[in-house]
DRENNUVEX-614754 format. One line per field, with one value per residue (C-alpha): residue number from 0; residue in one letter; x, z, y. Coordinates in nm, 4 decimals. Layout:
N
seq: [NUM ...]
type: [A ...]
x: [X ...]
z: [Z ...]
y: [Y ...]
***
This chain:
529
seq: [0 1 2 3 4 5 6 7 8 9 10 11 12 13 14 15 16 17 18 19 20 21 22 23 24 25 26 27 28 29 30 31 32 33 34 35 36 37 38 39 40 41 42 43 44 45 46 47 48 49 50 51 52 53 54 55 56 57 58 59 60 61 62 63 64 65 66 67 68 69 70 71 72 73 74 75 76 77 78 79 80 81 82 83 84 85 86 87 88 89 90 91 92 93 94 95 96 97 98 99 100 101 102 103 104 105 106 107 108 109 110 111 112 113 114 115 116 117 118 119 120 121 122 123 124 125 126 127 128 129 130 131 132 133 134 135 136 137 138 139 140 141 142 143 144 145 146 147 148 149 150 151 152 153 154 155 156 157 158 159 160 161 162 163 164 165 166 167 168 169 170 171 172 173 174 175 176 177 178 179 180 181 182 183 184 185 186 187 188 189 190 191 192 193 194 195 196 197 198 199 200 201 202 203 204 205 206 207 208 209 210 211 212 213 214 215 216 217 218 219 220 221 222 223 224 225 226 227 228 229 230 231 232 233 234 235 236 237 238 239 240 241 242 243 244 245 246 247 248 249 250 251 252 253 254 255 256 257 258 259 260 261 262 263 264 265 266 267 268 269 270 271 272 273 274 275 276 277 278 279 280 281 282 283 284 285 286 287 288 289 290 291 292 293 294 295 296 297 298 299 300 301 302 303 304 305 306 307 308 309 310 311 312 313 314 315 316 317 318 319 320 321 322 323 324 325 326 327 328 329 330 331 332 333 334 335 336 337 338 339 340 341 342 343 344 345 346 347 348 349 350 351 352 353 354 355 356 357 358 359 360 361 362 363 364 365 366 367 368 369 370 371 372 373 374 375 376 377 378 379 380 381 382 383 384 385 386 387 388 389 390 391 392 393 394 395 396 397 398 399 400 401 402 403 404 405 406 407 408 409 410 411 412 413 414 415 416 417 418 419 420 421 422 423 424 425 426 427 428 429 430 431 432 433 434 435 436 437 438 439 440 441 442 443 444 445 446 447 448 449 450 451 452 453 454 455 456 457 458 459 460 461 462 463 464 465 466 467 468 469 470 471 472 473 474 475 476 477 478 479 480 481 482 483 484 485 486 487 488 489 490 491 492 493 494 495 496 497 498 499 500 501 502 503 504 505 506 507 508 509 510 511 512 513 514 515 516 517 518 519 520 521 522 523 524 525 526 527 528]
type: [M F S L K P I T R R F W Q S A S L A L L A L A F A T G A L A Q A K S G G T V N W I V S P E P A S I V P L T T T A G G N C E I G P K V V E G L L T Y D Y K L N P Q P L L A T S W S V S K D G L Q Y R F N L R R G V K W H D G Q D F T S A D V A F S V L T L K Q Y H P R G R G T F A N V V E V R T P D A H T A I V V L S K P A P P L L T A L S G T E S P I V P K H L Y E G T D I P T N K Y N S A P I G T G P F K F K E W V R G S H V V L E R N P E Y W D K P K P Y L D K A I A R F I P D A A A R A L A F E S G S A D L G I Q A I P L S D V E R F K A L P N F V V D T K S S P Y L G S Q H Q L Y F N F D T P L L K N I E V R R A I S Q A L D I N A L N K V V W F G Y G Q V S A S P I G P L L A K Y H D G S I K H Y P F N L K Q A E A A L D A A G H K R G A D G V R F K L R L L I N P F Q E R R A A D F V R Q S L A K V G I D A V I E N Y D F A T Y V T K A Y T D R A F D L T L E A L A N V F D P T I G V Q R V F W S K N F K V G L P F A N P G H Y V N P E V D R L L E A A A V E V D E A K R R K Q F F D F Q K I V H D D V A S V E F G A N P Q V T I L A K K V K N Y A P T A E G I R G S F S E L Y L Q E]
x: [2.7634 2.6416 2.8600 2.9802 3.0869 2.7452 2.5855 2.8305 2.7720 2.3966 2.4232 2.5840 2.3443 2.0513 2.1901 2.2215 1.8733 1.7425 1.8932 1.7381 1.4076 1.4280 1.4922 1.1983 0.9762 1.0591 0.9462 0.6403 0.5468 0.5544 0.2898 0.0944 -0.2438 -0.4235 -0.7872 -1.0314 -1.1553 -1.0300 -1.2781 -1.0930 -1.2370 -1.1411 -1.2574 -1.3665 -1.4843 -1.2694 -1.3967 -1.1932 -0.9511 -0.6215 -0.3850 -0.2872 -0.4255 -0.4764 -0.3056 -0.6368 -0.6009 -0.8652 -0.7024 -0.3596 -0.4977 -0.7100 -0.5274 -0.1948 -0.3743 -0.4599 -0.1948 0.1746 0.4817 0.8282 0.9580 0.8548 1.0472 1.1622 1.1100 1.4387 1.3098 1.5605 1.4165 1.3143 1.2200 0.8626 0.7807 1.1477 1.3854 1.7001 1.8024 2.1041 2.1736 2.4252 2.7194 2.5697 2.2322 2.0545 1.9565 1.7753 1.7785 1.5154 1.5205 1.1580 1.0092 0.9355 0.6174 0.3945 0.0478 -0.2210 -0.5441 -0.6981 -0.4271 -0.2103 0.1659 0.3219 0.6080 0.8373 0.5850 0.3508 0.6271 0.7096 0.3445 0.2800 0.5821 0.4935 0.1281 0.2260 0.4446 0.1438 -0.1466 -0.0282 -0.0156 0.3180 0.4326 0.4452 0.7412 0.8886 0.9120 0.9486 1.2960 1.2063 1.2625 1.1932 1.1597 1.3505 1.2326 1.5141 1.3273 1.0128 1.1849 1.4065 1.2989 1.5462 1.4218 1.6211 1.6397 1.7520 1.8613 1.9152 1.6107 1.7343 1.3947 1.2988 1.4215 1.2059 0.8942 0.8208 0.5749 0.2276 0.0743 0.2835 0.3622 0.1314 0.2094 -0.1073 -0.1814 -0.0983 -0.3421 -0.6351 -0.5318 -0.3600 -0.5770 -0.8309 -0.9065 -0.6835 -0.8693 -1.2054 -1.0826 -1.3216 -1.0314 -0.9490 -1.2574 -1.2569 -0.8833 -0.6907 -0.3532 -0.0698 -0.1190 -0.2152 -0.5856 -0.8322 -1.1056 -1.4471 -1.7064 -1.7681 -2.1031 -2.0993 -2.1575 -2.0947 -1.7832 -1.5212 -1.4538 -1.1079 -1.0535 -0.7363 -0.5390 -0.4644 -0.2088 -0.0087 0.3603 0.4680 0.3095 0.1781 0.0798 -0.1648 -0.2924 -0.6360 -0.9302 -1.0796 -1.0097 -1.3186 -1.2863 -1.5875 -1.7056 -1.8674 -1.8923 -1.9687 -1.6746 -1.8884 -2.0380 -1.6876 -1.5935 -1.9084 -1.8167 -1.4882 -1.6508 -1.9197 -1.6611 -1.7693 -1.4443 -1.0930 -0.8589 -0.8535 -0.6384 -0.7890 -1.1051 -1.2211 -1.2592 -0.9343 -1.1366 -1.1827 -0.8150 -0.7444 -1.0611 -0.9581 -0.6149 -0.7869 -0.9987 -0.8530 -0.9297 -0.7596 -0.4171 -0.3698 -0.0764 0.0302 0.3461 0.3482 0.4285 0.7666 0.6512 0.3480 0.5012 0.1660 0.1002 -0.2083 -0.2374 -0.4561 -0.4116 -0.5064 -0.6596 -0.4295 -0.6959 -0.9186 -0.8419 -0.8290 -0.6019 -0.3407 -0.2566 0.0174 -0.0959 -0.4373 -0.2794 -0.0466 -0.3373 -0.5254 -0.2146 -0.1817 -0.5451 -0.4792 -0.3183 -0.1802 -0.0666 -0.4246 -0.5426 -0.3168 -0.4756 -0.8373 -0.8560 -0.5747 -0.5960 -0.2232 -0.1286 0.0037 0.3506 0.3108 0.5295 0.5293 0.7216 0.5752 0.8470 0.7362 0.9174 0.8686 1.1156 1.3774 1.6662 1.5113 1.2944 1.3951 1.2878 1.3910 1.0844 0.8083 0.4443 0.3661 0.2957 -0.0647 -0.1859 -0.5464 -0.4761 -0.2027 -0.4276 -0.7121 -0.4789 -0.3395 -0.6872 -0.7871 -0.4739 -0.5517 -0.8848 -1.1069 -1.2912 -1.5597 -1.9110 -2.2102 -2.2502 -1.8860 -1.7890 -1.5069 -1.5632 -1.6706 -1.4535 -1.5534 -1.3781 -1.3544 -1.2389 -1.0864 -1.2680 -0.9257 -0.9040 -1.0903 -1.4190 -1.3245 -1.0348 -1.2823 -1.4819 -1.1598 -1.0572 -1.4050 -1.4232 -1.0690 -1.1262 -1.4606 -1.2662 -1.0985 -1.4140 -1.3727 -1.6762 -1.5343 -1.8311 -1.7626 -1.8489 -1.8279 -1.8675 -1.8046 -1.4552 -1.5344 -1.7286 -1.4543 -1.1950 -1.4145 -1.4892 -1.1257 -0.9357 -1.1767 -1.4268 -1.1739 -1.4753 -1.3010 -1.1042 -0.9468 -0.9129 -0.8099 -0.6000 -0.4208 -0.1360 0.1285 0.4993 0.5459 0.9033 1.0809 1.0084 1.0450 0.7585 0.5278 0.6012 0.7064 0.3631 0.2047 0.4242 0.5674 0.3876 0.4302 0.2245 -0.0880 -0.3478 -0.7237 -0.8743 -0.5526 -0.6164 -0.3730 -0.1440 -0.0757 -0.4243 -0.3578 -0.2193 0.0913 0.3590 0.7112 0.9956 1.2625 1.0659 1.0344 1.4115 1.4954 1.2497 1.3686 1.7331 1.6719 1.4857 1.8063 2.0760 2.2852 2.5012 2.3050 2.4422 2.3483 2.0061 1.9393 2.0312 1.8014 1.5112 1.5954 1.5986 1.2665 1.1057 1.2084 1.0674 0.7256 0.7023 0.7867 0.5288 0.2641 0.1860 0.0056 -0.0590 0.1068 -0.0288 0.2333 0.2136 -0.1412 -0.1977 -0.1771 -0.3738 -0.4401 -0.6871 -0.6600 -0.8164 -0.5579 -0.6220 -0.4807 -0.1122 0.1559 -0.0682 0.2138 0.5487 0.6696 0.7160 0.3901 0.2088 -0.1624 -0.1159 0.0849 -0.0446 -0.1774 0.0014 0.1579 -0.1418 -0.2960 -0.5504 -0.4742 -0.7789]
z: [-2.0639 -1.8047 -1.5059 -1.5007 -1.1366 -0.9811 -1.2255 -1.1285 -0.7589 -0.8156 -1.0120 -0.7221 -0.4724 -0.6926 -0.7399 -0.3638 -0.3086 -0.5872 -0.4231 -0.0907 -0.2628 -0.4432 -0.1174 0.0439 -0.2582 -0.2668 0.0935 0.0380 -0.2766 -0.0872 0.1448 -0.0887 -0.1832 -0.4983 -0.4970 -0.2812 -0.2434 -0.0073 0.1028 0.2047 0.3338 0.1632 0.3298 0.2140 -0.1335 -0.3934 -0.6860 -0.9313 -0.9136 -1.0893 -0.8914 -1.2053 -1.1322 -0.7573 -0.4436 -0.2786 -0.0466 -0.2149 -0.5556 -0.4111 -0.2430 -0.5214 -0.8317 -0.7876 -0.7999 -1.1647 -1.2849 -1.2042 -1.1673 -1.3069 -0.9648 -0.6226 -0.2940 0.0046 0.3574 0.3444 0.0290 -0.1950 -0.5500 -0.6838 -1.0413 -1.1622 -1.5126 -1.5334 -1.4952 -1.4544 -1.4469 -1.4362 -1.3686 -1.5545 -1.3642 -1.3774 -1.2518 -1.5602 -1.7313 -1.5962 -1.8246 -1.7728 -1.9390 -1.9563 -1.8985 -2.2212 -2.2994 -2.0800 -2.2128 -2.1159 -2.0012 -2.3421 -2.5149 -2.6440 -2.5894 -2.3104 -2.4545 -2.3799 -2.5453 -2.2530 -2.0087 -2.1888 -2.2086 -1.8424 -1.7066 -1.9006 -1.7956 -1.4291 -1.4639 -1.5760 -1.3774 -1.0649 -0.7488 -0.6387 -0.9890 -1.0721 -0.8322 -0.8912 -1.2672 -1.2751 -1.4304 -1.6927 -2.0391 -2.2430 -2.2291 -2.5073 -2.6447 -2.8612 -2.8812 -2.7448 -2.4302 -2.3350 -2.1794 -2.0970 -1.8725 -1.9449 -1.6860 -1.6919 -1.3256 -1.0891 -0.9117 -0.6035 -0.5070 -0.8565 -0.8242 -0.5138 -0.6754 -0.9352 -0.7619 -0.8924 -0.6052 -0.6790 -1.0518 -1.2312 -1.5909 -1.7995 -2.1582 -2.4059 -2.6616 -2.4220 -2.2836 -2.5620 -2.7066 -2.4229 -2.1326 -1.8807 -1.5560 -1.6950 -1.8957 -1.8334 -1.7721 -1.4498 -1.3081 -1.5166 -1.5508 -1.8017 -1.6571 -1.6628 -1.3018 -1.1300 -1.1211 -1.3870 -1.3165 -1.3282 -1.1879 -0.9621 -0.7873 -0.6495 -0.2790 -0.2411 -0.3872 -0.6594 -0.7922 -0.9209 -1.0819 -1.1244 -1.4398 -1.5847 -1.8226 -1.5541 -1.6394 -1.2923 -1.2888 -1.0823 -0.9171 -0.8198 -0.5906 -0.5261 -0.7604 -0.6596 -0.4485 -0.3545 -0.2158 0.0027 0.0987 0.4417 0.5574 0.9244 1.1435 1.3808 1.0821 0.9535 1.2866 1.2708 0.9159 1.0453 1.3333 1.1086 0.8604 0.5692 0.5823 0.5934 0.5726 0.6140 0.7249 0.9398 0.9197 1.2801 1.5521 1.7437 2.0565 1.9301 1.8687 2.2090 2.1850 1.8424 1.9757 2.2117 1.9426 1.8360 1.4633 1.3943 1.3718 1.4538 1.2639 1.3859 1.1798 0.9453 0.5777 0.5191 0.1705 0.2978 0.5723 0.7354 0.8560 0.9652 0.9925 1.0061 0.7209 0.7109 0.4012 0.3395 0.1113 0.4179 0.5191 0.8964 0.8639 0.6834 1.0308 1.1807 1.5330 1.4630 1.3231 1.6220 1.8619 1.6913 1.7233 2.0946 2.1518 2.0332 2.2713 2.0271 2.3013 2.4259 2.0679 2.0519 2.3676 2.2954 1.9175 1.8431 2.1725 2.2153 1.8963 1.7070 1.6991 1.7818 1.5830 1.5243 1.1983 0.8490 0.7933 1.0402 1.2464 0.9880 0.7659 1.0401 0.8167 0.7456 1.0534 1.2851 1.6270 1.7902 1.6455 1.9040 1.9006 2.0203 2.3940 2.4650 2.6418 2.6244 2.8050 2.5580 2.2658 2.4013 2.4564 2.1033 1.9512 2.1551 2.0403 1.6793 1.7147 1.7396 2.0678 2.1908 2.1033 2.3375 2.2586 2.3453 1.9817 1.8130 1.4609 1.2722 1.0561 0.8128 0.9217 0.6539 0.7268 0.4900 0.5579 0.6032 0.9272 1.2348 1.2721 1.6381 1.5310 1.3943 1.7177 1.9153 1.7107 1.7313 2.1091 2.1569 1.9494 2.1188 2.4427 2.2926 2.1282 1.7764 1.6308 1.3992 1.2036 1.0906 0.7306 0.6813 0.3293 0.1394 -0.0042 -0.3581 -0.2321 0.0168 -0.2609 -0.4666 -0.1708 -0.0622 -0.3907 -0.6552 -0.4707 -0.1953 0.0331 0.3688 0.6272 0.8076 0.6761 0.8552 0.6022 0.5764 0.3388 0.3878 0.3778 0.1740 0.1159 0.0541 0.1452 -0.2154 -0.3088 -0.0085 0.1590 -0.1199 -0.2867 0.0232 0.0740 -0.2721 -0.4079 -0.7673 -0.6903 -0.6107 -0.8789 -0.8362 -0.8995 -0.8324 -0.5324 -0.2402 -0.3729 -0.1486 0.0059 0.1996 -0.0945 0.1154 -0.0458 0.0832 -0.1675 0.0697 0.1239 -0.2533 -0.2893 -0.0242 -0.1591 -0.5160 -0.4076 -0.2032 -0.4945 -0.7029 -0.4338 -0.4602 -0.1546 0.1258 0.4042 0.2142 0.1313 0.4960 0.6015 0.3369 0.4722 0.8307 0.7311 0.5530 0.8612 1.0801 0.8387 0.7932 1.1688 1.2333 0.9687 1.1390 0.7926 0.9436 1.2687 1.2370 1.4391 1.3446 1.2271 1.2665 1.3694 1.0967 1.2212 0.9900 1.0886 0.9108 0.9532 1.0489 0.7230 0.5257 0.4531 0.2968 0.2386 0.2507 0.1364 -0.0029 0.1448 -0.0131 0.2464 0.1789 -0.1207 -0.2946 -0.5618 -0.3552 -0.6078 -0.3237 -0.0901 -0.0260 0.2097 0.4506 0.6364]
y: [-0.0501 -0.2984 -0.3787 -0.7385 -0.7458 -0.6759 -0.9165 -1.1928 -1.1305 -1.1238 -1.4481 -1.6315 -1.4729 -1.5689 -1.9173 -1.9676 -1.8345 -2.0529 -2.3628 -2.2690 -2.2004 -2.5339 -2.7164 -2.5365 -2.5899 -2.9611 -2.9946 -2.7772 -2.9665 -3.2923 -3.1481 -2.9233 -3.0590 -2.9493 -2.8526 -2.6679 -2.3123 -2.0442 -1.7823 -1.4705 -1.1481 -0.8239 -0.5064 -0.2610 -0.3584 -0.1792 0.0266 -0.1851 -0.4781 -0.4021 -0.1728 0.0182 0.3657 0.3285 0.2045 0.1097 -0.1866 -0.4026 -0.3616 -0.4389 -0.7502 -0.8995 -0.7800 -0.9670 -1.3016 -1.2198 -0.9742 -1.0087 -0.7923 -0.8381 -0.9435 -1.0637 -1.0284 -1.2295 -1.1003 -0.9100 -0.7372 -0.9109 -0.9318 -1.2728 -1.3738 -1.3597 -1.2318 -1.1342 -1.4264 -1.2156 -0.8510 -0.6235 -0.2571 -0.0424 0.1086 0.4566 0.3319 0.4651 0.1412 -0.1647 -0.4653 -0.7359 -1.0754 -1.1862 -1.5267 -1.7131 -1.9018 -1.6861 -1.6111 -1.3693 -1.5284 -1.4518 -1.6579 -1.3717 -1.3896 -1.1838 -0.9743 -0.6843 -0.4515 -0.5184 -0.4266 -0.1022 -0.0017 -0.0839 0.1048 0.4192 0.3863 0.3509 0.6592 0.8589 0.7174 0.5369 0.7536 0.6088 0.5181 0.8872 0.9017 0.5566 0.6013 0.9804 0.9559 0.6949 0.8429 0.5302 0.1534 -0.0162 -0.3495 -0.4902 -0.8206 -0.9816 -1.1054 -0.8106 -0.4817 -0.2053 0.0745 0.3901 0.6692 1.0312 1.0049 0.7119 0.5671 0.3746 0.2240 0.1080 -0.2500 -0.2964 -0.1501 -0.4151 -0.6475 -0.7194 -0.5252 -0.2157 -0.2193 -0.4636 -0.5567 -0.5287 -0.6388 -0.3645 -0.5026 -0.4459 -0.1070 0.0846 0.3615 0.3472 0.5764 0.4009 0.4890 0.3724 0.0722 -0.2190 -0.4571 -0.2737 -0.4462 -0.7645 -0.8243 -1.0301 -1.1201 -1.3707 -1.4786 -1.8028 -1.7183 -1.6065 -1.3570 -1.5270 -1.2854 -0.9886 -0.9670 -0.6143 -0.5978 -0.9694 -1.1328 -1.1767 -1.5268 -1.6181 -1.9588 -2.1595 -2.0815 -2.4277 -2.2764 -2.0969 -2.0904 -2.2125 -2.5576 -2.7320 -2.4041 -2.2777 -2.5481 -2.3995 -2.4486 -2.1153 -1.8102 -1.6119 -1.2604 -1.1875 -0.8394 -0.8155 -0.4534 -0.5185 -0.6227 -0.8295 -1.0121 -1.0849 -1.2401 -1.4530 -1.5620 -1.7007 -1.8815 -2.0310 -2.1588 -1.9386 -1.7394 -1.8851 -1.5885 -1.2117 -0.9218 -0.6455 -0.8522 -0.8723 -0.6106 -0.5656 -0.6318 -0.9898 -1.0691 -1.2243 -1.4337 -1.5663 -1.6538 -1.8948 -2.0629 -2.4011 -2.3767 -2.0444 -1.8875 -1.5192 -1.3704 -1.0235 -0.9790 -0.6806 -0.7121 -0.5442 -0.4537 -0.2632 -0.0474 0.0296 0.3854 0.5813 0.9570 1.2691 1.5174 1.8847 2.0390 2.3357 2.4841 2.5369 2.8985 2.8540 2.5468 2.7556 2.8908 2.6741 2.7640 2.6121 2.2957 2.2703 2.3182 2.0346 1.8179 1.8998 1.8063 1.4490 1.1989 0.9419 0.7035 0.6996 0.6389 0.3317 0.1935 0.2866 0.2395 -0.0072 -0.2048 -0.1549 -0.3450 -0.0391 0.1154 0.4852 0.7244 1.1014 1.0875 1.0393 0.7783 0.5162 0.2527 -0.0225 0.1671 0.1524 0.2546 0.5947 0.6469 0.9338 0.8128 1.1418 1.3148 1.3183 1.4217 1.7709 1.7322 1.6491 1.9624 2.0801 2.4090 2.5052 2.4062 2.6219 2.9190 2.8892 2.8812 3.1865 3.3701 3.2786 3.4584 3.1526 3.2125 2.9770 3.0787 3.0737 2.7045 2.6384 2.5762 2.7706 2.6372 2.3279 2.1031 1.8282 1.5074 1.2377 0.8854 0.6327 0.3018 0.1410 0.3394 0.2198 0.4097 0.4326 0.6581 0.9132 0.8979 0.9449 1.2502 1.4013 1.3606 1.4915 1.8050 1.8714 1.9226 2.2298 2.3625 2.2214 2.0470 1.7816 1.6508 1.2943 1.2110 0.8363 0.6924 0.3717 0.3528 0.4694 0.7694 0.8516 0.8621 1.0952 1.3228 1.3458 1.3540 1.4822 1.7014 1.7837 1.8218 1.7906 1.9843 1.6906 1.3376 1.0219 0.8345 0.5025 0.5876 0.3215 0.3978 0.0785 -0.0354 0.2966 0.6623 0.7759 0.5467 0.5630 0.8963 1.1327 1.1062 1.2607 1.5671 1.6378 1.9459 1.8279 1.5194 1.7196 1.6605 1.6867 1.3444 1.1511 0.9239 0.9037 1.1765 1.4801 1.4861 1.8060 2.0074 2.0664 2.2842 2.3437 2.4065 2.2743 1.9538 1.9190 1.9647 1.7057 1.4486 1.4958 1.4687 1.1534 0.9972 0.9902 0.9698 0.6538 0.7336 0.5664 0.7906 1.1071 0.9672 0.8865 1.2414 1.3871 1.1847 1.2849 1.6533 1.6042 1.4506 1.7443 2.0035 1.8426 1.7902 2.1569 2.2562 2.0397 1.9088 1.6093 1.4286 1.0900 0.8005 0.5399 0.1806 0.0541 -0.3094 -0.5732 -0.8736 -1.1662 -1.4371 -1.7700 -2.1088 -2.3693 -2.5527 -2.2547 -2.3116 -2.0931 -1.7941 -1.5384 -1.6823 -1.3492 -1.0018 -0.8873 -1.0988 -1.1432 -0.9116 -1.1810 -1.4170 -1.7132 -1.9350 -2.1374 -2.1372 -2.4782 -2.6286 -2.9088 -3.0321]
***
């Protein structure tokens, strides 16, 4: 049933990569120093830690230090062994066989087995916002023995092999989750994993302490004694924490206005490269359940009132990559660069709103809209949108909440008209983009899944076809057709790839050796004073 040719080719590719990795690791090991504590800033503070039922940034950043995935990835997104030591795919693309690492234990001493893999995959299929798409075609996970897991599909799933990192598809202990209410399970916030660090404590509003796992299967890693995630809500205070030495590492941690100043400081490194696994993207979504936003002319007028190039300069200080398509420039293979923003034109926007029957009142206001903002967006973006819409007579009232409250307001209460979101494309459109525009992914209470309640049968058809298409040329065309339709529908206002700026003290080494970047495990991070 399983193809020998691809396996043989993969063996030699893996062998070559392994030799390169060994050579690198030998050099790194000669330099790596054990001990010490890294203080890294995570903002905003998440509602839980394990990214099992959420794609929230804090979960995706902290969780993979404790829980692991089957695979990790190099910067070209080639899969590398982690909890799975080898893998193969059947000729028809309907079975993925994983040989699991032996001798791995959960932090509570229980053995890691294929039963944990089967349970986790089926849980992700049901509860994870992106996993609902990734594993949609999974019909079962066979476990012929404790160290073999076979994922069986009803249809091919081209992105599946790239979706198995700890930040995207964490493997959790079946014995602690089975029979519980998964979203409220206490181990989401006090995790037991197989990873390089053990959860020690979470002081809400302050920090999470992770301690070195002395029984980690990949000895002598990790090198750190502790990794402490610190929560500092104020951006200026975060910058001060770096300068005072109480913070060593953080992504999106300082105001963008401070980036050039930090570049000049001798004790810091400013890393502006984007994680290829994350595929950053920011956008404005319409709530299609708001009656006046059902009118495409109103949505188009709002789009024409926003100058996204000006937003890049004013809000992102020129560090972003502006794009009008929901599949952004970081996914170059599928990005349609011919799609442009509706021309910025306040007169046309005003005329369209007049024609739609929304005349200015005596106070100059046509109507009010509730504008939510995900804390992962710059607050300045909300101010920019508010000021821009005010010019055409729309009063966008900003509602700014902590992250947990934002998620409830947007996805459970649906108490918004416009929301500024930070829904990343990640590594494949089926995983990162389909969740947003696929009507079947709308579910009240499910975070980061179709926030606008957008419905278009042709978009559904294209997304579902691309999700199983193994012919790369056909798949690319399907995604291009999709981009044109959602743009014509004015289903969102896309800003593009937001800046990804990581600040690290010069003593921090090897913080992001894999494509997951800062969302990796920190197993190879070490300090060199």
